[in-house]
C-alpha positions in Angstrom: 57.2 4.1 102.2 57.6 7.3 104.3 57.4 10.9 103.5 61.3 10.4 102.6 60.7 7.5 100.8 58.5 9.1 98.8 59.8 12.1 97.7 63.2 10.3 96.9 61.1 8.1 94.2 58.6 10.9 92.6 61.0 14.0 93.4 61.9 14.0 89.9 58.5 13.2 87.9 57.8 17.1 87.3 61.5 18.4 86.0 64.2 19.4 89.2 61.2 20.4 91.1 60.6 17.7 94.2 58.0 20.3 95.5 55.5 18.7 93.9 56.0 15.0 95.6 56.6 16.6 99.0 53.3 18.3 98.5 51.7 14.7 97.6 53.4 13.4 100.8 52.0 16.2 103.1 48.6 15.7 101.9 48.4 12.3 102.5 51.0 11.7 105.6 50.7 8.0 106.8 49.2 7.4 103.5 51.6 7.7 101.3 51.9 5.0 100.4 48.8 3.8 99.4 48.8 6.1 96.7 52.0 4.5 94.9 49.9 1.5 93.7 47.5 4.2 92.0 49.0 6.0 89.1 46.2 8.1 88.4 46.0 9.3 91.5 49.1 10.2 91.9 49.1 11.5 88.9 46.1 13.4 90.1 47.7 14.7 93.3 50.8 16.3 91.6 48.8 17.7 88.8 46.9 19.5 91.5 49.4 20.5 93.3 50.7 21.7 90.4 47.8 23.7 89.2 47.0 25.3 92.8 50.4 26.6 93.3 51.4 30.0 93.1 52.3 31.2 89.2 55.1 31.6 90.4 56.1 28.4 91.7 54.7 27.3 87.9 56.9 29.6 86.2 59.7 28.3 88.0 58.6 24.4 86.7 58.6 26.0 83.4 61.0 27.4 83.4 63.1 24.3 85.0 62.7 22.1 81.6 65.0 22.1 79.2 65.7 23.2 75.6 64.8 21.3 73.0 68.1 19.5 71.9 70.1 22.8 73.6 72.8 23.1 75.3 72.4 20.2 78.2 71.8 18.1 75.8 75.3 19.0 74.3 76.9 18.8 76.3 74.9 15.3 78.8 73.7 18.2 81.4 70.5 16.4 80.9 68.3 14.8 83.3 67.7 11.1 82.9 64.5 11.3 81.9 65.4 14.0 79.9 66.9 12.4 78.1 65.6 9.5 77.7 62.9 11.7 76.3 64.9 13.3 73.7 66.7 10.4 72.4 63.1 8.4 72.0 61.8 12.0 69.9 65.2 11.4 67.4 66.2 15.0 69.2 70.0 13.6 70.1 70.4 12.5 66.2 69.3 16.3 64.3 70.5 17.3 60.7 72.6 20.8 61.1 69.7 21.9 59.9 67.3 20.2 62.1 69.5 21.8 65.1 70.0 25.1 63.8 66.0 25.8 63.6 65.3 24.0 66.8 68.2 26.4 68.2 66.7 29.9 66.5 62.8 28.8 67.5 64.8 28.3 71.3 65.4 31.9 71.3 62.7 33.2 69.7 59.8 30.9 72.2 61.9 32.3 74.6 62.4 35.8 73.9 59.1 36.5 73.3 57.3 33.8 76.3 60.0 34.3 78.8 60.4 30.1 79.4 61.2 27.1 77.2 58.9 25.8 75.2 57.8 22.5 77.0 56.2 19.5 75.2 55.6 15.9 76.2 58.3 14.8 73.4 58.2 10.7 74.7 55.1 10.2 71.4 56.7 12.7 68.9 59.3 12.7 66.2 61.3 16.1 65.1 59.2 16.7 62.7 56.2 17.2 64.9 58.2 18.5 67.5 59.3 21.7 65.0 56.0 21.7 63.5 54.1 22.1 66.9 57.7 24.4 68.1 57.0 27.1 65.6 53.3 26.9 65.7 53.4 27.9 69.1 55.5 31.0 68.4 51.6 32.6 67.5 49.8 31.3 70.7 49.7 34.6 73.5 51.3 34.5 76.5 48.5 32.9 78.2 48.1 30.6 76.3 51.2 29.4 76.3 51.7 29.1 79.8 48.6 27.0 80.6 49.3 24.5 77.4 53.5 24.4 79.2 50.9 23.2 82.2 49.6 20.7 80.7 52.0 19.5 78.8 54.3 19.2 82.1 51.7 17.1 83.2 51.6 15.0 80.4 55.8 14.3 80.6 54.8 13.7 84.4 52.3 11.0 83.1 54.4 9.1 80.4 57.1 9.1 84.0 55.0 7.7 86.2 54.1 5.6 83.0 57.1 3.5 82.9 58.2 4.5 86.3 54.8 1.3 86.6 57.2 -0.9 84.1 60.1 -0.3 86.6 60.7 -2.3 89.4 
């Protein structure tokens, strides 16, 4: 697998941030093909690339994530991965009240932190998501920034696992 092939295949693991896959490709050079067979190592290398990036780059990564049950979902502008993840949590089937609650939480959260609420929702349901959303609003900026990055790593891990199952 060439570096270009690697980035084409794994560039979407981190939402709208192919730079993560590019960085891993640069680190591995000609050995890039070996990491594809070891998703734990790939996940670790990708996470390290994010964790060692400049704070501004990390913030860009967080901001690349869509609102949960937001306008992008309603207008069909989510990535395929985000669509699958939000649908698996039932966010595409919100009641009018749940939708309104999520919109209010999205607005409050972005007003307070300056970036969208990020949660690995693939293994959650709407009730758990709304509860986490509400409780995380009480966090400090620093705690929430780190929490968002950890959730992004979980999302990446789940995306890698899903890719492992499909050719």
